[in-house]
C-alpha positions as CSV (number, residue, x, y, z in Angstrom):
1,M,-59.6,75.3,-33.9
2,S,-60.2,79.2,-34.8
3,G,-60.0,80.5,-37.8
4,R,-56.9,82.2,-37.3
5,D,-54.9,79.1,-36.3
6,T,-52.1,77.7,-38.6
7,P,-51.0,74.2,-39.2
8,M,-48.0,74.7,-36.9
9,D,-49.9,76.0,-34.2
10,E,-52.0,73.0,-34.4
11,A,-48.8,70.6,-34.3
12,H,-47.7,72.9,-31.5
13,A,-50.9,72.6,-29.4
14,W,-50.8,68.9,-30.0
15,L,-47.3,68.4,-28.9
16,V,-48.2,70.5,-25.6
17,E,-51.0,68.2,-25.0
18,V,-49.0,64.9,-25.8
19,V,-46.0,65.9,-23.6
20,A,-48.3,67.4,-20.8
21,G,-50.4,63.9,-20.8
22,T,-47.7,61.3,-21.4
23,P,-46.9,59.5,-18.2
24,V,-43.2,59.5,-19.3
25,P,-41.1,62.3,-18.0
26,T,-40.5,64.4,-20.8
27,F,-38.9,67.8,-21.5
28,V,-38.4,69.8,-24.8
29,I,-35.9,72.7,-25.4
30,D,-35.8,75.0,-28.5
31,S,-32.8,75.8,-30.9
32,R,-31.9,78.5,-28.2
33,H,-31.8,75.7,-25.3
34,R,-34.5,77.1,-23.7
35,V,-36.9,75.0,-22.0
36,T,-40.4,75.0,-23.9
37,H,-42.1,72.0,-21.9
38,W,-41.5,70.1,-18.5
39,N,-44.3,68.0,-18.0
40,R,-45.7,67.0,-14.8
41,A,-44.3,63.4,-14.9
42,C,-40.9,65.3,-15.1
43,E,-41.5,67.3,-12.2
44,L,-42.1,64.4,-10.1
45,V,-39.1,62.7,-11.0
46,T,-37.0,65.4,-10.7
47,G,-38.6,67.2,-7.9
48,T,-38.3,70.4,-9.9
49,A,-41.5,72.2,-11.1
50,A,-41.9,73.5,-14.7
51,A,-42.2,77.1,-13.7
52,D,-38.6,76.8,-12.5
53,V,-37.3,75.9,-15.6
54,V,-39.6,76.5,-18.5
55,G,-38.4,79.6,-20.5
56,T,-34.7,79.2,-19.1
57,D,-31.7,77.5,-20.5
58,R,-30.9,75.8,-17.6
59,A,-32.2,72.4,-18.2
60,W,-29.3,71.0,-16.3
61,V,-30.5,72.6,-13.0
62,P,-32.4,69.7,-11.8
63,F,-29.6,67.1,-12.7
64,Y,-26.1,68.8,-12.0
65,P,-24.8,70.9,-9.5
66,A,-22.9,73.1,-12.0
67,A,-23.9,74.2,-15.6
68,R,-23.3,71.6,-18.3
69,P,-25.3,70.3,-21.3
70,V,-27.8,67.9,-21.1
71,M,-28.2,65.3,-23.9
72,A,-30.9,67.4,-25.8
73,D,-28.5,70.3,-25.7
74,L,-25.7,68.2,-27.5
75,I,-28.3,67.1,-30.2
76,I,-29.4,70.9,-31.1
77,D,-25.7,71.8,-31.2
78,G,-24.8,69.0,-33.5
79,T,-21.7,68.0,-30.9
80,M,-23.3,64.9,-29.6
81,E,-20.7,62.6,-31.6
82,R,-17.8,64.7,-30.4
83,E,-19.0,65.8,-26.7
84,V,-21.1,62.5,-25.6
85,E,-18.1,60.5,-24.3
86,H,-16.9,63.6,-22.5
87,Y,-20.1,63.7,-20.5
88,Y,-21.5,60.2,-20.4
89,S,-18.2,58.1,-20.6
90,G,-19.2,54.7,-21.4
91,K,-22.9,55.1,-20.5
92,Y,-24.4,55.9,-23.7
93,R,-25.3,54.6,-27.3
94,R,-27.5,55.4,-30.3
95,S,-30.9,54.6,-30.1
96,A,-31.6,51.0,-31.7
97,V,-35.5,52.1,-32.1
98,V,-35.4,55.7,-33.4
99,E,-32.9,56.7,-35.7
100,G,-30.6,59.9,-34.9
101,S,-31.8,59.3,-31.1
102,W,-29.1,59.0,-28.4
103,E,-29.7,56.9,-25.2
104,A,-27.6,57.4,-22.0
105,E,-27.9,56.8,-18.0
106,D,-26.4,58.4,-15.2
107,F,-26.6,58.8,-11.4
108,F,-27.8,61.6,-9.8
109,P,-26.7,61.6,-5.8
110,H,-28.4,64.8,-4.7
111,F,-32.0,63.3,-5.5
112,P,-33.9,62.6,-2.2
113,G,-33.6,58.9,-1.2
114,G,-30.2,58.4,-1.5
115,G,-29.9,59.5,-5.4
116,K,-31.3,58.3,-8.3
117,W,-30.5,56.5,-11.5
118,L,-31.9,57.9,-14.7
119,A,-32.2,56.7,-18.0
120,F,-33.0,59.4,-20.9
121,T,-33.5,59.3,-24.5
122,A,-32.7,62.5,-26.5
123,T,-34.3,62.9,-30.2
124,A,-33.8,66.0,-32.5
125,L,-37.0,68.0,-33.3
126,H,-37.0,69.3,-37.2
127,D,-39.1,71.6,-39.0
128,G,-40.5,71.1,-42.2
129,T,-37.0,71.7,-43.9
130,G,-35.3,69.3,-41.9
131,K,-33.6,71.8,-39.7
132,V,-33.0,71.1,-36.2
133,V,-35.5,73.3,-34.4
134,G,-35.3,71.8,-31.0
135,A,-34.8,68.5,-29.0
136,V,-37.2,66.3,-26.7
137,E,-35.7,64.0,-23.8
138,T,-37.4,61.5,-22.1
139,L,-36.5,60.2,-18.6
140,R,-37.1,56.9,-16.9
141,D,-36.3,56.2,-13.1
142,I,-34.1,53.1,-13.5
143,T,-33.2,53.4,-10.0
144,H,-34.8,50.0,-8.7
145,E,-33.3,48.3,-11.8
146,K,-29.8,49.7,-11.1
147,R,-30.2,48.6,-7.3
148,A,-31.4,45.2,-8.2
149,E,-28.6,45.1,-10.6
150,Q,-26.2,46.3,-7.8
151,A,-27.5,43.6,-5.5
152,L,-27.1,40.9,-8.4
153,K,-23.6,42.1,-9.0
154,E,-22.9,42.0,-5.2
155,S,-24.5,38.5,-4.9
156,E,-22.4,37.4,-7.6
157,H,-19.4,38.7,-6.2
158,R,-20.1,37.3,-2.9
159,L,-20.8,33.9,-4.7
160,A,-17.5,34.3,-6.7
161,A,-15.5,34.9,-3.4
162,I,-17.0,32.0,-1.6
163,V,-16.5,29.7,-4.7
164,D,-13.0,31.0,-4.9
165,G,-12.4,30.7,-1.4
166,C,-14.2,27.3,-0.9
167,P,-11.4,24.6,-0.2
168,V,-13.5,22.1,-2.5
169,P,-12.2,22.4,-5.8
170,L,-15.0,23.5,-8.1
171,F,-16.0,24.7,-11.5
172,V,-19.1,25.8,-13.0
173,I,-20.2,26.1,-16.6
174,D,-23.5,27.8,-18.2
175,E,-26.0,26.2,-20.5
176,N,-23.3,26.9,-23.6
177,H,-20.7,24.8,-21.6
178,K,-18.7,28.0,-20.9
179,V,-16.7,28.1,-17.7
180,T,-18.0,30.8,-15.4
181,H,-16.3,29.7,-12.4
182,W,-13.0,28.0,-11.8
183,N,-11.6,28.2,-8.3
184,R,-8.5,28.5,-6.5
185,A,-8.6,24.8,-5.0
186,C,-9.4,23.8,-8.6
187,E,-6.2,25.7,-10.0
188,A,-4.2,24.0,-7.3
189,I,-5.6,20.4,-7.7
190,I,-5.4,20.2,-11.5
191,G,-2.5,22.9,-12.1
192,V,-4.6,25.0,-14.8
193,P,-5.1,28.7,-13.9
194,A,-8.6,30.3,-14.0
195,A,-7.5,32.5,-16.6
196,Q,-6.8,29.9,-19.1
197,M,-10.5,28.4,-18.4
198,L,-12.9,31.1,-17.9
199,G,-15.2,31.9,-20.8
200,T,-14.0,28.9,-22.6
201,S,-15.8,25.5,-23.4
202,D,-12.5,23.6,-23.4
203,Q,-12.7,22.6,-19.4
204,W,-11.8,18.9,-21.2
205,R,-8.4,20.0,-21.6
206,A,-8.0,20.6,-18.0
207,F,-8.5,16.6,-17.6
208,Y,-8.2,14.8,-21.0
209,A,-5.6,14.5,-23.8
210,H,-8.4,14.4,-26.3
211,P,-11.7,16.1,-26.6
212,R,-14.5,14.5,-24.6
213,P,-17.2,15.7,-22.4
214,V,-16.7,16.2,-18.7
215,M,-19.4,15.0,-16.3
216,A,-20.7,18.5,-15.9
217,D,-21.1,18.8,-19.6
218,L,-23.2,15.6,-19.6
219,V,-25.3,16.9,-16.6
220,A,-25.8,20.1,-17.9
221,D,-27.1,18.7,-21.1
222,G,-29.4,16.4,-19.1
223,N,-27.9,13.3,-20.7
224,D,-29.1,9.9,-19.4
225,E,-27.4,7.0,-17.8
226,K,-26.3,5.5,-20.9
227,S,-24.6,8.5,-22.4
228,I,-22.7,8.6,-19.0
229,A,-22.1,4.8,-18.9
230,Q,-20.0,5.2,-22.4
231,L,-17.5,7.7,-20.8
232,Y,-17.5,6.5,-17.3
233,S,-17.8,2.6,-17.8
234,G,-18.1,1.1,-14.3
235,K,-16.8,4.2,-12.4
236,Y,-20.1,6.1,-12.1
237,H,-23.2,6.0,-10.0
238,P,-26.1,8.5,-9.1
239,S,-25.8,10.9,-6.2
240,T,-27.4,9.6,-3.2
241,L,-27.7,13.1,-1.9
242,I,-28.4,15.7,-4.7
243,P,-31.2,14.8,-7.2
244,G,-30.1,14.8,-11.0
245,A,-26.4,14.6,-9.7
246,W,-24.0,11.9,-10.9
247,E,-20.9,10.9,-9.1
248,A,-17.7,9.2,-10.7
249,L,-14.1,8.3,-10.4
250,D,-11.4,8.4,-12.5
251,H,-7.5,8.4,-13.1
252,F,-5.8,11.4,-14.6
253,P,-1.9,10.7,-14.7
254,H,-1.1,13.9,-16.9
255,F,-2.0,16.6,-14.6
256,R,0.5,19.6,-14.4
257,A,0.4,19.3,-10.6
258,G,1.0,15.4,-10.8
259,E,-0.9,12.1,-11.0
260,R,-4.1,12.2,-9.5
261,W,-7.2,10.1,-8.7
262,L,-10.4,12.4,-8.4
263,A,-13.8,11.8,-7.3
264,F,-16.2,14.0,-8.8
265,T,-19.7,15.0,-8.4
266,A,-21.8,17.1,-11.1
267,A,-24.9,18.5,-10.4
268,P,-27.5,20.5,-12.7
269,L,-28.2,24.1,-12.4
270,K,-31.6,25.2,-12.9
271,G,-32.8,28.7,-14.0
272,L,-36.1,30.1,-12.7
273,D,-38.4,28.5,-15.3
274,G,-36.6,25.1,-14.3
275,H,-34.7,24.7,-17.5
276,N,-31.0,23.5,-17.2
277,A,-28.8,26.5,-16.8
278,G,-25.6,24.6,-16.4
279,A,-23.7,22.6,-14.0
280,V,-21.4,22.6,-10.9
281,E,-18.8,20.1,-10.8
282,T,-16.8,19.5,-7.4
283,L,-13.7,17.4,-7.2
284,Q,-12.2,15.5,-4.6
285,D,-8.6,14.3,-4.3
286,V,-8.6,10.8,-3.3
287,T,-5.1,10.3,-4.5
288,A,-3.7,9.3,-1.1
289,Q,-6.7,6.9,-0.6
290,K,-6.3,5.2,-3.5
291,L,-2.6,4.9,-3.1
292,S,-3.4,3.6,0.3
293,E,-5.9,1.0,-1.1
294,A,-3.2,0.1,-3.7
295,R,-0.8,-0.5,-0.9
296,L,-2.9,-2.6,0.8
297,S,-4.0,-4.5,-2.0
298,H,-0.5,-5.2,-2.8
299,Q,0.2,-6.0,0.6
300,A,-2.5,-8.5,0.7
301,T,-1.4,-10.2,-2.4
302,H,2.4,-9.7,-2.4
303,D,5.2,-10.7,-0.2
304,E,6.5,-7.9,1.9
305,L,10.2,-9.1,1.7
306,T,10.5,-9.8,-2.0
307,G,7.7,-7.9,-3.7
308,L,6.5,-11.5,-5.1
309,A,3.0,-12.7,-5.4
310,N,2.0,-14.5,-2.0
311,R,-0.1,-17.6,-1.5
312,A,-3.5,-15.7,-1.8
313,L,-2.5,-14.1,-5.2
314,L,-0.8,-17.5,-6.5
315,T,-4.3,-19.3,-5.4
316,D,-6.0,-16.8,-7.5
317,R,-3.9,-16.9,-10.5
318,L,-3.8,-20.5,-10.3
319,T,-7.6,-20.7,-10.5
320,H,-7.6,-18.5,-13.4
321,A,-4.8,-20.3,-15.2
322,L,-6.7,-23.7,-14.7
323,T,-10.0,-22.2,-16.3
324,H,-8.1,-21.1,-19.5
325,A,-6.3,-24.6,-19.6
326,R,-9.5,-26.3,-19.4
327,R,-11.0,-24.1,-22.2
328,D,-7.9,-24.3,-24.2
329,G,-6.8,-27.9,-23.5
330,S,-3.5,-26.5,-22.3
331,L,-0.5,-27.6,-20.2
332,L,0.0,-26.0,-16.9
333,A,3.1,-26.6,-14.5
334,L,3.2,-25.8,-11.0
335,V,6.8,-25.9,-9.4
336,F,7.5,-25.9,-5.9
337,I,11.1,-24.6,-5.0
338,D,12.6,-25.1,-1.4
339,L,16.0,-23.6,-0.7
340,D,18.7,-26.3,0.8
341,H,20.7,-25.1,3.6
342,F,18.7,-22.0,4.3
343,K,17.8,-22.6,7.8
344,V,21.6,-23.0,8.7
345,V,22.4,-19.6,7.2
346,N,19.4,-17.8,8.8
347,D,20.1,-19.5,11.9
348,T,23.8,-18.8,11.8
349,L,24.0,-15.5,10.4
350,G,20.8,-13.8,11.4
351,H,17.5,-12.7,9.7
352,R,19.0,-9.6,8.1
353,I,21.6,-11.7,5.9
354,G,19.1,-14.3,5.5
355,D,16.3,-11.9,4.2
356,E,18.7,-10.6,1.7
357,L,19.5,-13.9,0.4
358,V,15.9,-14.6,-0.2
359,R,15.5,-11.3,-1.7
360,V,18.6,-12.1,-4.3
361,V,17.1,-15.6,-4.8
362,A,13.8,-14.4,-5.6
363,R,15.2,-12.0,-8.4
364,R,17.0,-15.0,-9.8
365,I,14.0,-17.1,-9.8
366,A,11.8,-14.4,-11.7
367,A,14.4,-13.9,-14.0
368,S,14.7,-17.4,-14.9
369,V,11.0,-17.5,-16.3
370,R,8.8,-15.6,-18.6
371,E,7.2,-12.2,-18.1
372,G,3.6,-13.8,-17.9
373,D,4.5,-16.5,-15.5
374,T,3.7,-16.0,-11.7
375,V,6.6,-16.4,-9.1
376,A,5.3,-16.6,-5.6
377,R,6.8,-16.7,-2.1
378,I,4.6,-18.9,0.1
379,G,6.9,-19.4,3.2
380,G,10.6,-18.4,4.5
381,D,12.4,-20.4,2.0
382,E,9.6,-21.7,0.0
383,F,8.8,-20.4,-3.6
384,V,6.2,-21.4,-6.2
385,V,6.4,-20.7,-9.9
386,L,3.2,-21.0,-12.1
387,L,4.3,-21.7,-15.8
388,C,1.3,-21.4,-18.1
389,A,0.9,-23.2,-21.4
390,P,4.4,-24.8,-21.6
391,E,4.5,-26.5,-24.8
392,S,5.7,-29.9,-23.3
393,E,7.1,-31.3,-20.2
394,D,10.7,-31.1,-21.5
395,V,10.3,-27.5,-21.8
396,V,9.2,-27.5,-18.2
397,A,12.5,-29.6,-17.4
398,E,14.7,-27.0,-19.1
399,V,13.2,-24.1,-17.3
400,V,13.5,-25.6,-14.1
401,T,17.2,-26.7,-14.5
402,R,18.1,-23.1,-15.7
403,L,16.3,-22.0,-12.4
404,I,18.2,-24.3,-10.4
405,A,21.5,-23.3,-11.9
406,E,20.5,-19.5,-11.1
407,V,19.8,-20.1,-7.4
408,S,22.8,-22.2,-6.8
409,R,25.2,-19.6,-8.0
410,T,27.3,-18.1,-5.1
411,V,25.5,-15.0,-3.5
412,T,27.8,-12.5,-1.3
413,V,26.0,-10.7,1.3
414,E,27.6,-8.2,3.8
415,G,31.2,-9.9,2.8
416,H,29.7,-13.4,3.4
417,E,30.0,-16.0,0.5
418,L,26.8,-17.8,0.7
419,C,25.9,-21.0,-1.6
420,V,22.2,-22.4,-1.2
421,G,20.8,-24.7,-4.0
422,C,17.1,-25.6,-4.1
423,S,15.0,-28.7,-4.3
424,V,12.2,-28.4,-6.8
425,G,9.2,-30.4,-7.2
426,I,6.8,-30.1,-10.3
427,S,3.2,-30.7,-10.8
428,L,1.4,-30.9,-14.2
429,Y,-2.1,-30.0,-15.2
430,P,-4.3,-32.2,-16.0
431,R,-2.0,-35.3,-15.3
432,D,-1.5,-34.5,-11.6
433,G,-4.5,-32.9,-10.6
434,A,-7.4,-30.8,-11.5
435,D,-7.7,-27.9,-8.8
436,S,-5.2,-25.6,-7.3
437,A,-5.0,-27.3,-3.9
438,T,-4.2,-31.1,-5.4
439,L,-1.8,-29.4,-7.7
440,L,0.2,-27.6,-4.7
441,M,0.2,-30.6,-2.6
442,H,1.5,-32.8,-5.5
443,A,4.2,-30.4,-6.2
444,D,5.3,-30.2,-2.6
445,A,5.4,-33.8,-2.4
446,A,7.6,-33.7,-5.4
447,M,9.7,-31.4,-3.7
448,Y,10.5,-33.4,-0.6
449,R,11.3,-36.3,-3.0
450,A,13.9,-34.2,-4.3
451,K,15.3,-33.3,-1.2
452,D,15.7,-36.8,-0.6
453,S,17.4,-37.5,-3.8
454,G,20.3,-35.3,-2.5
455,R,19.0,-31.9,-3.3
456,S,19.6,-29.3,-5.9
457,T,17.6,-31.4,-8.2
458,F,14.0,-31.4,-9.4
459,H,11.3,-34.2,-9.5
460,F,8.1,-34.5,-11.4
461,F,5.2,-35.6,-9.1
462,T,4.4,-39.4,-9.3
463,P,1.4,-41.2,-7.4
464,E,3.6,-42.8,-5.2
465,M,4.7,-39.7,-3.6
466,N,1.2,-39.2,-2.2
467,E,2.1,-42.0,0.0
468,R,5.1,-40.0,1.6
469,A,3.0,-36.8,1.7
470,T,0.2,-38.5,3.7
471,E,2.9,-40.3,5.8
472,R,4.2,-37.1,7.1
473,L,1.0,-35.3,7.6
474,G,0.0,-38.6,9.9
475,L,3.0,-38.4,11.3
476,E,2.4,-34.8,12.7
477,R,-1.0,-35.5,13.6
478,D,0.1,-38.4,15.9
479,L,2.8,-36.4,17.1
480,R,0.3,-34.0,18.6
481,H,-1.0,-36.7,20.7
482,A,2.3,-38.5,21.5
483,L,2.8,-36.5,24.7
484,E,-0.6,-36.8,26.3
485,R,-0.5,-40.5,25.7
486,D,2.7,-41.0,27.2
487,E,4.7,-42.5,23.8
488,L,7.7,-40.7,24.2
489,R,10.8,-42.4,25.7
490,L,14.2,-41.6,26.9
491,L,17.4,-43.5,26.2
492,F,20.5,-42.8,27.7
493,Q,24.1,-43.1,26.2
494,P,26.7,-43.2,28.6
495,Q,29.8,-40.7,28.4
496,V,32.9,-41.9,29.7
497,D,36.1,-40.2,31.1
498,L,39.0,-41.4,29.3
499,A,41.5,-40.6,32.1
500,S,39.4,-42.6,34.8
501,G,37.5,-44.8,32.6
502,Q,34.3,-43.9,34.7
503,V,31.1,-43.1,33.6
504,V,30.7,-39.5,34.2
505,G,27.4,-38.8,32.6
506,A,25.0,-39.6,29.8
507,E,23.3,-37.9,27.0
508,A,19.4,-38.1,26.9
509,L,18.3,-39.3,23.6
510,L,14.5,-39.0,22.6
511,R,12.6,-41.9,21.1
512,W,8.9,-42.4,20.0
513,D,7.0,-45.5,20.8
514,H,4.2,-45.2,18.2
515,P,1.2,-47.3,18.8
516,R,1.1,-48.6,15.1
517,E,4.6,-48.2,13.7
518,G,6.8,-49.3,17.0
519,L,9.9,-47.2,17.8
520,V,10.2,-44.5,15.8
521,M,13.5,-42.8,15.5
522,P,14.2,-38.9,15.6
523,S,15.4,-38.4,12.3
524,R,11.9,-38.9,11.0
525,F,9.7,-36.9,13.9
526,I,12.2,-34.1,15.0
527,P,12.2,-32.2,11.7
528,V,8.4,-32.7,11.7
529,A,8.3,-31.1,15.4
530,E,10.7,-28.5,14.6
531,E,8.3,-27.4,11.6
532,S,5.3,-27.5,13.3
533,G,6.4,-26.2,16.6
534,L,5.9,-29.2,18.5
535,I,9.5,-29.1,19.4
536,V,9.2,-26.8,22.3
537,P,6.7,-28.8,24.7
538,I,8.4,-32.1,23.6
539,G,11.7,-30.4,24.5
540,R,10.4,-29.0,27.8
541,W,9.1,-32.6,28.6
542,V,12.8,-34.2,27.6
543,L,14.4,-31.6,30.1
544,E,11.7,-32.3,32.8
545,H,12.5,-36.2,32.6
546,A,15.9,-36.2,32.3
547,C,16.6,-33.8,35.2
548,R,14.3,-35.9,37.5
549,L,15.9,-39.4,36.6
550,G,19.3,-37.6,36.8
551,H,18.6,-36.4,40.3
552,S,17.6,-40.0,41.5
553,W,20.8,-41.5,39.8
554,T,23.2,-38.9,41.4
555,N,21.7,-39.5,44.9
556,A,22.0,-43.2,44.4
557,A,25.5,-43.1,42.9
558,G,26.9,-41.1,45.6
559,R,28.9,-39.0,43.2
560,D,28.7,-36.1,40.6
561,L,26.8,-37.3,37.5
562,R,26.2,-35.2,34.3
563,I,22.8,-35.5,32.3
564,S,23.2,-33.7,28.8
565,V,20.0,-32.6,27.0
566,N,20.0,-31.3,23.5
567,L,18.4,-28.0,22.8
568,S,16.9,-27.4,19.5
569,P,17.1,-23.8,17.6
570,R,13.5,-23.1,18.2
571,Q,13.4,-24.4,21.8
572,F,16.6,-22.0,22.4
573,R,14.9,-19.1,21.1
574,A,11.3,-19.5,22.9
575,K,10.7,-16.9,25.5
576,G,11.4,-18.0,28.7
577,L,14.0,-20.6,28.5
578,A,16.4,-19.7,31.5
579,R,13.2,-19.2,33.4
580,E,11.9,-22.5,32.6
581,V,15.3,-24.3,33.4
582,E,15.6,-22.9,36.6
583,T,12.1,-24.3,37.6
584,I,13.2,-27.5,36.6
585,L,16.2,-27.4,38.5
586,Q,14.7,-26.2,41.7
587,S,12.3,-29.3,41.4
588,H,14.7,-31.8,40.6
589,G,18.4,-30.2,41.0
590,G,19.1,-31.3,44.6
591,G,22.3,-33.3,45.4
592,R,24.9,-33.4,43.1
593,L,23.1,-33.3,39.6
594,C,25.0,-31.6,36.9
595,L,22.8,-30.5,33.9
596,E,24.7,-30.0,30.7
597,L,22.6,-28.3,27.6
598,E,24.1,-29.1,24.0
599,L,23.4,-26.4,21.7
600,T,24.4,-26.6,18.0
601,E,26.7,-23.7,16.3
602,S,23.7,-22.3,14.1
603,T,21.6,-22.2,17.4
604,V,23.5,-19.7,19.4
605,M,24.7,-17.7,16.0
606,H,21.4,-16.8,15.3
607,D,21.5,-13.6,17.3
608,A,24.7,-13.3,19.1
609,D,24.0,-10.8,21.7
610,E,20.5,-12.4,22.8
611,A,22.2,-15.9,22.9
612,A,25.0,-14.6,25.0
613,A,22.5,-13.2,27.4
614,I,20.5,-16.4,27.7
615,L,23.8,-18.4,28.2
616,R,25.0,-16.3,30.8
617,K,21.8,-16.8,32.8
618,L,22.1,-20.5,32.4
619,K,25.5,-20.6,33.6
620,D,24.7,-18.5,36.5
621,M,22.5,-21.3,37.5
622,G,25.3,-23.7,37.3
623,V,24.2,-25.3,34.0
624,R,27.0,-26.7,31.9
625,L,27.0,-25.5,28.1
626,S,28.4,-27.8,25.3
627,M,28.7,-27.0,21.7
628,D,27.3,-29.9,19.8
629,D,28.4,-31.1,16.4
630,F,31.2,-28.4,16.2
631,G,32.9,-27.8,12.6
632,T,29.8,-29.0,10.8
633,G,28.0,-25.5,10.2
634,Y,29.1,-22.1,9.6
635,S,31.5,-21.5,12.5
636,S,32.4,-18.1,14.1
637,L,35.4,-18.7,16.6
638,A,34.9,-15.3,17.8
639,Y,31.6,-16.6,19.2
640,L,33.3,-19.5,20.4
641,R,35.7,-17.5,22.2
642,D,33.1,-15.1,23.7
643,F,30.1,-17.6,24.6
644,P,30.6,-19.2,27.9
645,F,30.9,-23.0,26.7
646,D,32.6,-25.4,28.9
647,M,33.1,-28.1,26.2
648,I,33.2,-28.8,22.6
649,K,31.7,-32.1,21.1
650,I,33.4,-33.6,17.9
651,D,30.8,-34.7,15.8
652,R,30.7,-38.3,14.7
653,S,31.1,-37.6,11.0
654,F,34.6,-36.6,11.9
655,V,35.4,-39.4,14.1
656,D,34.1,-41.8,11.4
657,S,36.5,-40.3,9.1
658,L,39.6,-41.2,10.9
659,H,42.0,-43.4,9.4
660,R,40.1,-43.3,6.4
661,G,42.2,-40.9,4.2
662,R,39.7,-38.1,4.3
663,G,41.6,-35.4,6.4
664,G,39.8,-36.7,9.6
665,E,42.6,-36.8,11.8
666,A,43.8,-33.1,11.1
667,I,40.5,-31.8,11.7
668,V,40.0,-33.6,15.0
669,R,43.6,-32.6,16.0
670,A,42.9,-29.0,14.9
671,V,39.5,-29.1,17.1
672,V,41.2,-30.5,20.1
673,G,44.1,-27.8,19.8
674,L,41.4,-24.9,19.6
675,A,39.4,-26.4,22.5
676,R,42.8,-26.3,24.4
677,S,43.8,-22.8,23.5
678,L,40.1,-21.7,24.9
679,D,40.4,-24.0,28.0
680,L,37.3,-26.1,27.0
681,G,36.7,-29.8,27.2
682,V,36.5,-32.0,24.5
683,I,34.0,-34.8,24.1
684,A,33.9,-37.2,21.0
685,E,30.5,-38.9,20.1
686,G,30.3,-41.8,17.7
687,V,33.3,-43.7,19.1
688,E,33.0,-47.5,17.8
689,T,36.7,-48.7,17.6
690,E,39.5,-49.0,19.5
691,A,41.5,-47.3,17.0
692,Q,39.3,-44.3,17.3
693,K,39.6,-44.3,20.9
694,E,43.4,-44.6,20.9
695,F,43.7,-41.7,18.5
696,L,41.4,-39.3,20.5
697,T,43.3,-40.5,23.9
698,R,46.5,-39.8,22.2
699,E,45.4,-36.2,20.9
700,G,44.1,-35.2,24.2
701,C,40.2,-35.8,24.1
702,D,38.6,-35.8,27.5
703,E,35.5,-37.7,27.1
704,M,33.8,-40.2,24.6
705,Q,30.5,-41.9,24.0
706,G,29.6,-44.0,21.5
707,F,28.9,-47.9,20.5
708,L,32.4,-48.9,22.1
709,F,31.3,-47.9,25.3
710,S,27.6,-48.6,24.9
711,R,24.5,-48.1,22.9
712,P,21.5,-45.7,24.1
713,I,20.0,-47.7,26.9
714,P,16.9,-47.2,29.0
715,A,17.0,-45.5,32.4
716,E,16.8,-49.0,34.2
717,A,19.7,-50.3,32.5
718,F,21.8,-47.0,32.8
719,V,21.4,-47.6,36.7
720,T,22.7,-50.9,36.2
721,L,25.6,-49.6,34.3
722,L,26.5,-47.4,37.2
723,R,26.3,-50.2,39.7
724,N,28.5,-52.4,37.7
725,P,30.9,-50.5,35.1
726,P,32.0,-52.2,32.4
727,P,36.0,-52.9,32.6
728,G,38.7,-50.6,31.2
């Protein structure tokens, strides 16, 4: 330093050296806004040489296309507070480092390379008295940062667009559990708009009624399985696809968009350093699947017609009830219910009415027991009630008595007044069995005893009932082998024309020559055959043998003979009946054989249109048709008029009531009159006395059969009868 230099000169020289040597782009202006310093770094960043601006008041030239103050100018003028917003709208702030300094940033599009972003800091320069004598402004090229920031924003925008447009419902939370994304699919499924969720930590409100972490919260915090298990007991598992992710299933009944079942997967989001930076949770609406599963489960365990428990669910509940009964030492009752006369209603009026009757009965049974008891439908007209822990056998009897009364009340279905009672069997745990199968079997046996006792009553199981159940099972087993072992026999009851006294035909009657029990009557084995389905092959055998014998008798007698064969309801409805009859007739129908098929009212009234079609086919083959047991079922005179019957058979019960003061004469007279009006023949069965014969003859009955003329006899005896007819 020379002797003439002052401290001010020294300070100025030092400032010049500092400004010139700093790598930070820097320029200085004095109190008159003239540029006094413009360092090399400033030249490089602005592309403007110091010589072009030093000594001028044009510090703005490198930055702006027209004159305007730079930040240093505003500081010198003392107008920074007032003017900064105008020139640096939203892009300025007071310096947090140097008191009195201001910071701002701006984009300068005219700089080479597509423009530059510069950050600048302006600080006032003061003299010794504190007077502002200038300002220094530093620049920083933040173009790379800004472009990176812009790229990040664009990336985030694209990500947000992808997330928002993603069809999978999802939301994202940060490490502070604040919601950062809540896409449109999430809005739709949950019914909560994103505006209510973004930036909040209240994501639980979208799912639950009370505060609790959602799965994403647990995953974001890195919680272990124990914590997750406490909230999602039994409904969670680790993801097999995403490390650290968890999956769960839950039911949400209160969503604004409606009740939902959701499956959700929450995966952690990691920062660059590997720390937890939040979590993403995706949702899948599995409501339809769960409802379908529920329907399938319900169908698998419930009766479709009535909605009651089915056999599978009954067995399951009975098993559990037995477990509790053993543990508690309590009573348990199994009530087996079988509707009386339901088959007549179903066969006569059709399945639609029968089904509605079953529904009504089901509701009545359910209303007769306690809410916790199980009511199941296990067959067409069979129900079972499981009574858990009744106080006593007397209480069970009271419940069943009330139940029978309810079921027996008249039901009106489509204008038909129907009255079906029920027969009920009861087995008790532990007295009557220790397992489900035994209790059910014993209740069933008791029910059959109730039916045998006159129906519309109940019986508790007793050990001797086992014998009957065992007998029935054995009967069905033996009946299955009866055909192949040639144990079935046909007897024939002659049918006599009253006008001529001549035998005009015979009714084929089935008997079973059991190898151990001897002759078994139809009343014992025909119901078993009907229930088991064996009636169809047995009926075919009867038809085949009757036609074969009838053919030979007709040829031998040299005149027309009629063979009458009974058709069961199940046989009549079996597919291909008409074709089967035609085949048999072609094989055995030569000569003057006349086949007559006897059908009960209930058989043909099951499905009127189908029955009429079958009957017409049979008539076209020359088969005669007789309505058997007329007047004993749900008669429909319209069907009798429209169906192609040839004859009405008066049931033996009406014949038996003649001359006994029970209105039998009036009924028979009405039946004969009806037949005459419809141009139908009349045959009476069960004629055993001369008085019955005389009355029937007087009233105009055409034919008869019964013990008065002949008991059912073997084929050989019938041939003899044809050759040597009895007198009169």
